[in-house]
C-alpha atoms as a printed R data frame, in Angstrom:
    type eleno elety resid chain resno       x       y       z
1   ATOM     1    CA   MET     A     1 102.615 137.454 121.045
2   ATOM     2    CA   ILE     A     2 101.955 133.855 120.108
3   ATOM     3    CA   ASN     A     3 103.985 132.415 117.264
4   ATOM     4    CA   LYS     A     4 101.991 129.821 115.395
5   ATOM     5    CA   LEU     A     5 103.753 127.428 113.039
6   ATOM     6    CA   SER     A     6 102.303 126.589 109.661
7   ATOM     7    CA   LYS     A     7 101.669 122.993 108.613
8   ATOM     8    CA   LYS     A     8 104.747 123.088 106.391
9   ATOM     9    CA   GLU     A     9 106.992 124.336 109.212
10  ATOM    10    CA   LYS     A    10 105.678 121.606 111.525
11  ATOM    11    CA   ARG     A    11 106.333 118.959 108.858
12  ATOM    12    CA   ILE     A    12 109.876 120.226 108.319
13  ATOM    13    CA   ARG     A    13 110.566 120.070 112.071
14  ATOM    14    CA   ARG     A    14 109.249 116.497 112.223
15  ATOM    15    CA   HIS     A    15 111.394 115.596 109.212
16  ATOM    16    CA   LYS     A    16 114.536 116.982 110.877
17  ATOM    17    CA   LYS     A    17 113.866 114.882 113.989
18  ATOM    18    CA   ILE     A    18 113.332 111.783 111.871
19  ATOM    19    CA   ARG     A    19 116.503 112.405 109.827
20  ATOM    20    CA   LYS     A    20 118.603 112.454 112.997
21  ATOM    21    CA   LYS     A    21 117.606 108.824 113.569
22  ATOM    22    CA   ILE     A    22 117.280 107.414 110.036
23  ATOM    23    CA   ARG     A    23 120.322 106.743 107.879
24  ATOM    24    CA   GLY     A    24 120.637 104.896 104.586
25  ATOM    25    CA   THR     A    25 123.558 102.579 103.871
26  ATOM    26    CA   VAL     A    26 124.731 100.550 100.897
27  ATOM    27    CA   GLU     A    27 122.849  97.467 102.154
28  ATOM    28    CA   ARG     A    28 119.703  99.384 103.183
29  ATOM    29    CA   PRO     A    29 119.432 102.744 101.404
30  ATOM    30    CA   ARG     A    30 116.951 105.386 102.552
31  ATOM    31    CA   LEU     A    31 113.785 105.957 100.540
32  ATOM    32    CA   SER     A    32 112.937 109.652 100.779
33  ATOM    33    CA   PHE     A    33 109.254 110.352 100.063
34  ATOM    34    CA   PHE     A    34 107.721 113.736  99.231
35  ATOM    35    CA   LYS     A    35 104.215 114.646  98.180
36  ATOM    36    CA   SER     A    36 102.769 117.865  96.846
37  ATOM    37    CA   ASN     A    37  99.139 118.617  96.071
38  ATOM    38    CA   GLN     A    38  99.375 117.053  92.614
39  ATOM    39    CA   HIS     A    39 102.463 114.829  92.534
40  ATOM    40    CA   VAL     A    40 104.561 112.396  94.563
41  ATOM    41    CA   TYR     A    41 108.331 112.023  94.431
42  ATOM    42    CA   ALA     A    42 110.532 109.241  95.781
43  ATOM    43    CA   GLN     A    43 114.258 108.720  95.684
44  ATOM    44    CA   VAL     A    44 116.452 106.027  97.157
45  ATOM    45    CA   ILE     A    45 119.596 107.503  98.701
46  ATOM    46    CA   ASN     A    46 122.864 106.041  99.963
47  ATOM    47    CA   ASP     A    47 123.698 108.463 102.796
48  ATOM    48    CA   ASP     A    48 127.248 107.116 103.171
49  ATOM    49    CA   GLU     A    49 128.172 108.516  99.756
50  ATOM    50    CA   GLY     A    50 125.404 111.106  99.478
51  ATOM    51    CA   ARG     A    51 124.256 109.625  96.152
52  ATOM    52    CA   THR     A    52 120.793 109.040  94.764
53  ATOM    53    CA   LEU     A    53 120.618 105.461  93.525
54  ATOM    54    CA   VAL     A    54 117.096 105.371  92.066
55  ATOM    55    CA   SER     A    55 114.286 107.883  91.714
56  ATOM    56    CA   ALA     A    56 110.712 108.003  90.464
57  ATOM    57    CA   SER     A    57 107.974 110.603  90.408
58  ATOM    58    CA   SER     A    58 104.441 111.013  89.175
59  ATOM    59    CA   LEU     A    59 105.719 113.657  86.749
60  ATOM    60    CA   GLU     A    60 106.748 110.738  84.537
61  ATOM    61    CA   LEU     A    61 103.027 109.928  84.129
62  ATOM    62    CA   LYS     A    62 102.154 113.409  82.914
63  ATOM    63    CA   LYS     A    63 100.193 112.410  79.800
64  ATOM    64    CA   GLU     A    64  97.864 110.108  81.717
65  ATOM    65    CA   LYS     A    65  94.827 111.549  83.489
66  ATOM    66    CA   LEU     A    66  94.897 109.873  86.911
67  ATOM    67    CA   THR     A    67  93.685 110.544  90.435
68  ATOM    68    CA   ASN     A    68  96.248 111.212  93.164
69  ATOM    69    CA   LYS     A    69  95.955 107.669  94.537
70  ATOM    70    CA   GLU     A    70  96.405 106.144  91.088
71  ATOM    71    CA   LYS     A    71  99.527 108.290  90.604
72  ATOM    72    CA   VAL     A    72 100.910 107.009  93.918
73  ATOM    73    CA   ILE     A    73 100.324 103.377  92.932
74  ATOM    74    CA   LYS     A    74 101.910 103.781  89.474
75  ATOM    75    CA   THR     A    75 104.905 105.653  90.934
76  ATOM    76    CA   ALA     A    76 105.419 102.889  93.526
77  ATOM    77    CA   GLU     A    77 105.319 100.281  90.751
78  ATOM    78    CA   ILE     A    78 107.908 102.201  88.705
79  ATOM    79    CA   LEU     A    79 110.178 102.606  91.744
80  ATOM    80    CA   ALA     A    80 109.880  98.931  92.738
81  ATOM    81    CA   GLN     A    81 110.805  97.861  89.208
82  ATOM    82    CA   ARG     A    82 113.877 100.135  89.198
83  ATOM    83    CA   LEU     A    83 114.918  98.916  92.658
84  ATOM    84    CA   LYS     A    84 114.741  95.296  91.531
85  ATOM    85    CA   GLU     A    85 116.814  96.121  88.437
86  ATOM    86    CA   LYS     A    86 119.514  97.559  90.745
87  ATOM    87    CA   GLY     A    87 119.261  94.535  93.057
88  ATOM    88    CA   ILE     A    88 117.927  96.474  96.049
89  ATOM    89    CA   THR     A    89 115.339  94.582  98.113
90  ATOM    90    CA   GLN     A    90 115.636  96.263 101.533
91  ATOM    91    CA   ILE     A    91 115.245  99.960 102.275
92  ATOM    92    CA   VAL     A    92 114.677 102.363 105.161
93  ATOM    93    CA   PHE     A    93 111.450 104.353 104.669
94  ATOM    94    CA   ASP     A    94 111.746 108.102 105.333
95  ATOM    95    CA   ARG     A    95 108.231 109.513 105.239
96  ATOM    96    CA   GLY     A    96 109.554 113.075 105.105
97  ATOM    97    CA   GLY     A    97 107.645 114.336 108.139
98  ATOM    98    CA   PHE     A    98 104.301 113.417 106.591
99  ATOM    99    CA   SER     A    99 101.904 111.472 108.808
100 ATOM   100    CA   TYR     A   100 101.619 107.792 107.944
101 ATOM   101    CA   LYS     A   101  98.166 107.852 106.364
102 ATOM   102    CA   GLY     A   102  96.588 108.497 103.002
103 ATOM   103    CA   ARG     A   103  99.014 108.661 100.068
104 ATOM   104    CA   THR     A   104 102.085 108.072 102.260
105 ATOM   105    CA   LYS     A   105 100.633 104.849 103.662
106 ATOM   106    CA   LEU     A   106  99.368 103.751 100.233
107 ATOM   107    CA   PHE     A   107 102.852 104.243  98.737
108 ATOM   108    CA   ALA     A   108 104.544 102.233 101.502
109 ATOM   109    CA   GLU     A   109 102.009  99.398 101.372
110 ATOM   110    CA   LYS     A   110 102.238  99.143  97.580
111 ATOM   111    CA   LEU     A   111 106.049  98.853  97.790
112 ATOM   112    CA   ARG     A   112 105.704  96.099 100.409
113 ATOM   113    CA   GLU     A   113 103.215  94.325  98.138
114 ATOM   114    CA   LEU     A   114 105.755  94.465  95.306
115 ATOM   115    CA   GLY     A   115 108.441  92.753  97.416
116 ATOM   116    CA   ILE     A   116 110.452  95.643  98.893
117 ATOM   117    CA   LYS     A   117 111.188  95.115 102.600
118 ATOM   118    CA   PHE     A   118 111.413  97.868 105.213
């Protein structure tokens, strides 16, 4: 019998492999990215302490009627603003097992545009 993995199971396996290599510190915290069908979520984590330093999600834009890409751009802008308020300019990007295209790539490029280095 052939066991076939679902897309979600494959993504989770990729994420576990990535997490073995990526680690956030005080100087360069880890930006954990997650996307669902309707929303995107991002949080900046200091893995040394296990604390979330900053977070943002498209749920904060609930009253606005936006496309998925517009939600990603607005969420990236909110996160970049909060990072600058905390004095964080460098991060490690954890794409969460998602392939680097579409909304994931758009989010990362928008953050780079706004002055966050990774």
